[in-house]
C-alpha positions as protocol buffer text, in pm:
chain_id: "A"
residue {
  index: 1
  type: MET
  ca { x: -1077 y: 10881 z: 8248 }
}
residue {
  index: 2
  type: ALA
  ca { x: -1044 y: 10502 z: 8228 }
}
residue {
  index: 3
  type: ARG
  ca { x: -916 y: 10305 z: 8525 }
}
residue {
  index: 4
  type: GLN
  ca { x: -544 y: 10237 z: 8525 }
}
residue {
  index: 5
  type: VAL
  ca { x: -314 y: 9988 z: 8694 }
}
residue {
  index: 6
  type: GLU
  ca { x: 9 y: 10112 z: 8850 }
}
residue {
  index: 7
  type: PHE
  ca { x: 287 y: 9867 z: 8767 }
}
residue {
  index: 8
  type: ILE
  ca { x: 620 y: 9875 z: 8950 }
}
residue {
  index: 9
  type: ILE
  ca { x: 901 y: 9750 z: 8727 }
}
residue {
  index: 10
  type: ASN
  ca { x: 1257 y: 9766 z: 8861 }
}
residue {
  index: 11
  type: GLY
  ca { x: 1151 y: 10037 z: 9106 }
}
residue {
  index: 12
  type: THR
  ca { x: 989 y: 10252 z: 8836 }
}
residue {
  index: 13
  type: SER
  ca { x: 616 y: 10326 z: 8837 }
}
residue {
  index: 14
  type: VAL
  ca { x: 428 y: 10287 z: 8507 }
}
residue {
  index: 15
  type: MET
  ca { x: 56 y: 10366 z: 8474 }
}
residue {
  index: 16
  type: ALA
  ca { x: -133 y: 10162 z: 8216 }
}
residue {
  index: 17
  type: GLU
  ca { x: -489 y: 10111 z: 8100 }
}
residue {
  index: 18
  type: LEU
  ca { x: -584 y: 9750 z: 8030 }
}
residue {
  index: 19
  type: LYS
  ca { x: -798 y: 9707 z: 7720 }
}
residue {
  index: 20
  type: LYS
  ca { x: -950 y: 9363 z: 7680 }
}
residue {
  index: 21
  type: VAL
  ca { x: -863 y: 9197 z: 7349 }
}
residue {
  index: 22
  type: ASP
  ca { x: -1196 y: 9072 z: 7219 }
}
residue {
  index: 23
  type: ARG
  ca { x: -1169 y: 8737 z: 7040 }
}
residue {
  index: 24
  type: LYS
  ca { x: -1448 y: 8849 z: 6809 }
}
residue {
  index: 25
  type: LYS
  ca { x: -1230 y: 9129 z: 6673 }
}
residue {
  index: 26
  type: ILE
  ca { x: -952 y: 8882 z: 6598 }
}
residue {
  index: 27
  type: TYR
  ca { x: -1141 y: 8580 z: 6465 }
}
residue {
  index: 28
  type: GLY
  ca { x: -1474 y: 8735 z: 6371 }
}
residue {
  index: 29
  type: TRP
  ca { x: -1813 y: 8586 z: 6463 }
}
residue {
  index: 30
  type: SER
  ca { x: -2135 y: 8465 z: 6313 }
}
residue {
  index: 31
  type: THR
  ca { x: -2494 y: 8486 z: 6427 }
}
residue {
  index: 32
  type: VAL
  ca { x: -2795 y: 8275 z: 6343 }
}
residue {
  index: 33
  type: GLU
  ca { x: -3126 y: 8455 z: 6295 }
}
residue {
  index: 34
  type: VAL
  ca { x: -3457 y: 8273 z: 6282 }
}
residue {
  index: 35
  type: PHE
  ca { x: -3779 y: 8415 z: 6135 }
}
residue {
  index: 36
  type: ASP
  ca { x: -4135 y: 8289 z: 6148 }
}
residue {
  index: 37
  type: GLU
  ca { x: -4366 y: 8243 z: 5851 }
}
residue {
  index: 38
  type: ASN
  ca { x: -4463 y: 8613 z: 5870 }
}
residue {
  index: 39
  type: GLY
  ca { x: -4103 y: 8730 z: 5853 }
}
residue {
  index: 40
  type: SER
  ca { x: -4088 y: 8836 z: 6218 }
}
residue {
  index: 41
  type: LYS
  ca { x: -3760 y: 8774 z: 6399 }
}
residue {
  index: 42
  type: CYS
  ca { x: -3775 y: 8501 z: 6663 }
}
residue {
  index: 43
  type: LYS
  ca { x: -3610 y: 8526 z: 7004 }
}
residue {
  index: 44
  type: LEU
  ca { x: -3441 y: 8243 z: 7193 }
}
residue {
  index: 45
  type: ALA
  ca { x: -3637 y: 8109 z: 7491 }
}
residue {
  index: 46
  type: SER
  ca { x: -3646 y: 7801 z: 7709 }
}
residue {
  index: 47
  type: ILE
  ca { x: -3937 y: 7595 z: 7839 }
}
residue {
  index: 48
  type: SER
  ca { x: -3960 y: 7536 z: 8215 }
}
residue {
  index: 49
  type: ASP
  ca { x: -4150 y: 7231 z: 8344 }
}
residue {
  index: 50
  type: GLY
  ca { x: -4285 y: 7184 z: 7993 }
}
residue {
  index: 51
  type: VAL
  ca { x: -4532 y: 7467 z: 8054 }
}
residue {
  index: 52
  type: HIS
  ca { x: -4372 y: 7810 z: 8100 }
}
residue {
  index: 53
  type: VAL
  ca { x: -4184 y: 7985 z: 7819 }
}
residue {
  index: 54
  type: LEU
  ca { x: -3889 y: 8183 z: 7959 }
}
residue {
  index: 55
  type: PRO
  ca { x: -3735 y: 8442 z: 7721 }
}
residue {
  index: 56
  type: SER
  ca { x: -3370 y: 8537 z: 7761 }
}
residue {
  index: 57
  type: GLY
  ca { x: -3312 y: 8745 z: 8076 }
}
residue {
  index: 58
  type: SER
  ca { x: -3616 y: 8619 z: 8265 }
}
residue {
  index: 59
  type: SER
  ca { x: -3421 y: 8391 z: 8501 }
}
residue {
  index: 60
  type: SER
  ca { x: -3128 y: 8440 z: 8735 }
}
residue {
  index: 61
  type: LEU
  ca { x: -2925 y: 8261 z: 9003 }
}
residue {
  index: 62
  type: LEU
  ca { x: -2986 y: 8337 z: 9370 }
}
residue {
  index: 63
  type: LYS
  ca { x: -2808 y: 8233 z: 9689 }
}
residue {
  index: 64
  type: PHE
  ca { x: -3008 y: 8134 z: 9998 }
}
residue {
  index: 65
  type: ASN
  ca { x: -2915 y: 8089 z: 10364 }
}
residue {
  index: 66
  type: ASN
  ca { x: -3046 y: 7816 z: 10596 }
}
residue {
  index: 67
  type: GLN
  ca { x: -3359 y: 8022 z: 10665 }
}
residue {
  index: 68
  type: GLY
  ca { x: -3444 y: 8040 z: 10293 }
}
residue {
  index: 69
  type: GLU
  ca { x: -3358 y: 8410 z: 10269 }
}
residue {
  index: 70
  type: THR
  ca { x: -3168 y: 8546 z: 9969 }
}
residue {
  index: 71
  type: VAL
  ca { x: -2805 y: 8641 z: 10033 }
}
residue {
  index: 72
  type: SER
  ca { x: -2600 y: 8894 z: 9837 }
}
residue {
  index: 73
  type: SER
  ca { x: -2264 y: 8778 z: 9702 }
}
residue {
  index: 74
  type: SER
  ca { x: -2097 y: 9073 z: 9879 }
}
residue {
  index: 75
  type: ASP
  ca { x: -2214 y: 8930 z: 10214 }
}
residue {
  index: 76
  type: LEU
  ca { x: -2047 y: 8592 z: 10160 }
}
residue {
  index: 77
  type: VAL
  ca { x: -1727 y: 8511 z: 10352 }
}
residue {
  index: 78
  type: GLY
  ca { x: -1452 y: 8279 z: 10228 }
}
residue {
  index: 79
  type: PHE
  ca { x: -1296 y: 7993 z: 10424 }
}
residue {
  index: 80
  type: ASN
  ca { x: -1003 y: 7767 z: 10335 }
}
residue {
  index: 81
  type: GLN
  ca { x: -999 y: 7386 z: 10361 }
}
residue {
  index: 82
  type: LYS
  ca { x: -891 y: 7411 z: 10726 }
}
residue {
  index: 83
  type: GLY
  ca { x: -1202 y: 7612 z: 10810 }
}
residue {
  index: 84
  type: GLU
  ca { x: -1006 y: 7933 z: 10858 }
}
residue {
  index: 85
  type: LYS
  ca { x: -1148 y: 8263 z: 10739 }
}
residue {
  index: 86
  type: VAL
  ca { x: -951 y: 8409 z: 10447 }
}
residue {
  index: 87
  type: LYS
  ca { x: -911 y: 8767 z: 10330 }
}
residue {
  index: 88
  type: LYS
  ca { x: -996 y: 8887 z: 9984 }
}
residue {
  index: 89
  type: VAL
  ca { x: -718 y: 8959 z: 9734 }
}
residue {
  index: 90
  type: PRO
  ca { x: -754 y: 9331 z: 9651 }
}
residue {
  index: 91
  type: SER
  ca { x: -824 y: 9451 z: 9300 }
}
residue {
  index: 92
  type: SER
  ca { x: -517 y: 9524 z: 9087 }
}
residue {
  index: 93
  type: TYR
  ca { x: -664 y: 9871 z: 9033 }
}
residue {
  index: 94
  type: ASP
  ca { x: -661 y: 9951 z: 9404 }
}
residue {
  index: 95
  type: GLY
  ca { x: -286 y: 9940 z: 9467 }
}
residue {
  index: 96
  type: LYS
  ca { x: 60 y: 9906 z: 9319 }
}
residue {
  index: 97
  type: VAL
  ca { x: 134 y: 9589 z: 9124 }
}
residue {
  index: 98
  type: GLU
  ca { x: 490 y: 9465 z: 9171 }
}
residue {
  index: 99
  type: LEU
  ca { x: 621 y: 9283 z: 8863 }
}
residue {
  index: 100
  type: LYS
  ca { x: 849 y: 8982 z: 8909 }
}
residue {
  index: 101
  type: GLU
  ca { x: 1074 y: 8852 z: 8633 }
}
residue {
  index: 102
  type: SER
  ca { x: 956 y: 8513 z: 8513 }
}
residue {
  index: 103
  type: THR
  ca { x: 1034 y: 8263 z: 8236 }
}
residue {
  index: 104
  type: ILE
  ca { x: 881 y: 8179 z: 7901 }
}
residue {
  index: 105
  type: ASP
  ca { x: 829 y: 7821 z: 8024 }
}
residue {
  index: 106
  type: ASP
  ca { x: 603 y: 7943 z: 8304 }
}
residue {
  index: 107
  type: TYR
  ca { x: 411 y: 8156 z: 8056 }
}
residue {
  index: 108
  type: LEU
  ca { x: 363 y: 7864 z: 7816 }
}
residue {
  index: 109
  type: ALA
  ca { x: 215 y: 7657 z: 8101 }
}
residue {
  index: 110
  type: LEU
  ca { x: -62 y: 7916 z: 8144 }
}
residue {
  index: 111
  type: SER
  ca { x: -420 y: 7813 z: 8073 }
}
residue {
  index: 112
  type: VAL
  ca { x: -528 y: 8144 z: 7918 }
}
residue {
  index: 113
  type: LYS
  ca { x: -843 y: 8315 z: 8040 }
}
residue {
  index: 114
  type: THR
  ca { x: -820 y: 8676 z: 7918 }
}
residue {
  index: 115
  type: VAL
  ca { x: -579 y: 8891 z: 7715 }
}
residue {
  index: 116
  type: TYR
  ca { x: -541 y: 9266 z: 7770 }
}
residue {
  index: 117
  type: GLN
  ca { x: -353 y: 9520 z: 7559 }
}
residue {
  index: 118
  type: LEU
  ca { x: -170 y: 9784 z: 7761 }
}
residue {
  index: 119
  type: ASP
  ca { x: -223 y: 10150 z: 7676 }
}
residue {
  index: 120
  type: MET
  ca { x: 54 y: 10352 z: 7843 }
}
residue {
  index: 121
  type: GLU
  ca { x: 135 y: 10721 z: 7825 }
}
residue {
  index: 122
  type: ASP
  ca { x: 505 y: 10659 z: 7881 }
}
residue {
  index: 123
  type: ASP
  ca { x: 588 y: 10303 z: 7782 }
}
residue {
  index: 124
  type: THR
  ca { x: 963 y: 10349 z: 7732 }
}
residue {
  index: 125
  type: THR
  ca { x: 1068 y: 10186 z: 8059 }
}
residue {
  index: 126
  type: MET
  ca { x: 841 y: 9885 z: 8036 }
}
residue {
  index: 127
  type: LEU
  ca { x: 882 y: 9814 z: 7666 }
}
residue {
  index: 128
  type: SER
  ca { x: 1258 y: 9841 z: 7678 }
}
residue {
  index: 129
  type: GLU
  ca { x: 1260 y: 9559 z: 7933 }
}
residue {
  index: 130
  type: LEU
  ca { x: 1012 y: 9350 z: 7735 }
}
residue {
  index: 131
  type: LYS
  ca { x: 1194 y: 9401 z: 7403 }
}
residue {
  index: 132
  type: ASP
  ca { x: 1493 y: 9224 z: 7557 }
}
residue {
  index: 133
  type: GLY
  ca { x: 1277 y: 8912 z: 7570 }
}
residue {
  index: 134
  type: LYS
  ca { x: 1196 y: 8937 z: 7940 }
}
residue {
  index: 135
  type: VAL
  ca { x: 869 y: 8806 z: 8079 }
}
residue {
  index: 136
  type: PHE
  ca { x: 714 y: 8941 z: 8400 }
}
residue {
  index: 137
  type: SER
  ca { x: 451 y: 8784 z: 8623 }
}
residue {
  index: 138
  type: PHE
  ca { x: 208 y: 8904 z: 8889 }
}
residue {
  index: 139
  type: ILE
  ca { x: -131 y: 8821 z: 9042 }
}
residue {
  index: 140
  type: PHE
  ca { x: -419 y: 8992 z: 8863 }
}
residue {
  index: 141
  type: ASN
  ca { x: -760 y: 9061 z: 9012 }
}
residue {
  index: 142
  type: TYR
  ca { x: -1011 y: 9268 z: 8817 }
}
residue {
  index: 143
  type: ARG
  ca { x: -1214 y: 9314 z: 9136 }
}
residue {
  index: 144
  type: ALA
  ca { x: -1149 y: 9212 z: 9497 }
}
residue {
  index: 145
  type: ASP
  ca { x: -1189 y: 8837 z: 9525 }
}
residue {
  index: 146
  type: TYR
  ca { x: -1062 y: 8543 z: 9727 }
}
residue {
  index: 147
  type: GLU
  ca { x: -828 y: 8419 z: 9455 }
}
residue {
  index: 148
  type: GLY
  ca { x: -643 y: 8616 z: 9190 }
}
residue {
  index: 149
  type: ASP
  ca { x: -542 y: 8496 z: 8844 }
}
residue {
  index: 150
  type: ASP
  ca { x: -187 y: 8421 z: 8738 }
}
residue {
  index: 151
  type: ALA
  ca { x: -83 y: 8694 z: 8493 }
}
residue {
  index: 152
  type: PHE
  ca { x: 211 y: 8754 z: 8263 }
}
residue {
  index: 153
  type: LEU
  ca { x: 335 y: 9072 z: 8100 }
}
residue {
  index: 154
  type: ILE
  ca { x: 473 y: 9008 z: 7750 }
}
residue {
  index: 155
  type: SER
  ca { x: 539 y: 9204 z: 7432 }
}
residue {
  index: 156
  type: ASN
  ca { x: 549 y: 9151 z: 7056 }
}
residue {
  index: 157
  type: GLY
  ca { x: 820 y: 9415 z: 7032 }
}
residue {
  index: 158
  type: GLU
  ca { x: 582 y: 9705 z: 6980 }
}
residue {
  index: 159
  type: THR
  ca { x: 291 y: 9654 z: 7218 }
}
residue {
  index: 160
  type: ALA
  ca { x: 271 y: 9515 z: 7571 }
}
residue {
  index: 161
  type: PHE
  ca { x: 6 y: 9261 z: 7670 }
}
residue {
  index: 162
  type: VAL
  ca { x: -119 y: 9113 z: 7996 }
}
residue {
  index: 163
  type: VAL
  ca { x: -226 y: 8748 z: 7966 }
}
residue {
  index: 164
  type: THR
  ca { x: -425 y: 8608 z: 8260 }
}
residue {
  index: 165
  type: GLY
  ca { x: -532 y: 8257 z: 8360 }
}
residue {
  index: 166
  type: LYS
  ca { x: -408 y: 7969 z: 8573 }
}
residue {
  index: 167
  type: ILE
  ca { x: -68 y: 7803 z: 8551 }
}
residue {
  index: 168
  type: ALA
  ca { x: -117 y: 7434 z: 8477 }
}
residue {
  index: 169
  type: ASP
  ca { x: 76 y: 7180 z: 8682 }
}
residue {
  index: 170
  type: LEU
  ca { x: 245 y: 7003 z: 8392 }
}
residue {
  index: 171
  type: GLU
  ca { x: 484 y: 6711 z: 8410 }
}
residue {
  index: 172
  type: PHE
  ca { x: 708 y: 6695 z: 8107 }
}
residue {
  index: 173
  type: VAL
  ca { x: 841 y: 6364 z: 7975 }
}
residue {
  index: 174
  type: GLY
  ca { x: 1140 y: 6367 z: 7740 }
}
residue {
  index: 175
  type: MET
  ca { x: 1322 y: 6115 z: 7524 }
}
residue {
  index: 176
  type: ASN
  ca { x: 1592 y: 6074 z: 7788 }
}
residue {
  index: 177
  type: ASP
  ca { x: 1349 y: 5995 z: 8072 }
}
residue {
  index: 178
  type: ASN
  ca { x: 1340 y: 5636 z: 8196 }
}
residue {
  index: 179
  type: GLU
  ca { x: 1538 y: 5503 z: 7902 }
}
residue {
  index: 180
  type: LYS
  ca { x: 1596 y: 5128 z: 7912 }
}
residue {
  index: 181
  type: GLU
  ca { x: 1795 y: 4923 z: 7669 }
}
residue {
  index: 182
  type: LEU
  ca { x: 1577 y: 4678 z: 7480 }
}
residue {
  index: 183
  type: VAL
  ca { x: 1735 y: 4332 z: 7485 }
}
residue {
  index: 184
  type: VAL
  ca { x: 1619 y: 4119 z: 7195 }
}
residue {
  index: 185
  type: ASN
  ca { x: 1618 y: 3741 z: 7227 }
}
residue {
  index: 186
  type: GLU
  ca { x: 1738 y: 3626 z: 6885 }
}
residue {
  index: 187
  type: GLU
  ca { x: 1572 y: 3283 z: 6913 }
}
residue {
  index: 188
  type: GLU
  ca { x: 1231 y: 3433 z: 6998 }
}
residue {
  index: 189
  type: SER
  ca { x: 1276 y: 3697 z: 6731 }
}
residue {
  index: 190
  type: SER
  ca { x: 1347 y: 3445 z: 6455 }
}
residue {
  index: 191
  type: GLU
  ca { x: 1045 y: 3235 z: 6552 }
}
residue {
  index: 192
  type: GLU
  ca { x: 815 y: 3535 z: 6548 }
}
residue {
  index: 193
  type: ASP
  ca { x: 946 y: 3654 z: 6212 }
}
residue {
  index: 194
  type: GLU
  ca { x: 859 y: 3324 z: 6041 }
}
residue {
  index: 195
  type: LEU
  ca { x: 526 y: 3356 z: 5862 }
}
residue {
  index: 196
  type: ASP
  ca { x: 276 y: 3074 z: 5839 }
}
residue {
  index: 197
  type: PHE
  ca { x: 122 y: 3117 z: 5492 }
}
residue {
  index: 198
  type: ALA
  ca { x: -152 y: 2873 z: 5583 }
}
residue {
  index: 199
  type: MET
  ca { x: -299 y: 3153 z: 5791 }
}
residue {
  index: 200
  type: PHE
  ca { x: -384 y: 3356 z: 5477 }
}
């Protein structure tokens, strides 16, 4: 059975499976294939130091400590800017996720990272709330990490979606902001409007 997230909406528990919406399935994709003069398919590789040919998958990133020993990512510890040790944010799959009512403006300020479609056995409670135009927010973490993603629960009226990312700190400027009346000096205006045809 697939992993499920337990959402709490207005005190009611709803279990849901999150299925990632693949952009390829929506927009399609293309691939480029290269063949040599014998018709054999070529594979992408890179050249290191101008000497070694490295096919895809032959290199990786490693972390080292001060002694030059490799360190596993699971052994790393997070600290904030004050030098204080911080705890990891648990995975959304490891506990109950409390939904908070949000606004469409907050959702529209989201820099989208991933979209998930919700597959729920009993979606009556959640969808009835979403069909009324409500938007819910929460912190989403696929796995335990030091910082979760901002996430919003929305619906198109038939299906519920979770959209994750980071809320951008936007400053909106409108037509009514910092309005100043433009005072026109009629003498300066008339002088500027006169054309000198000798210029042409």
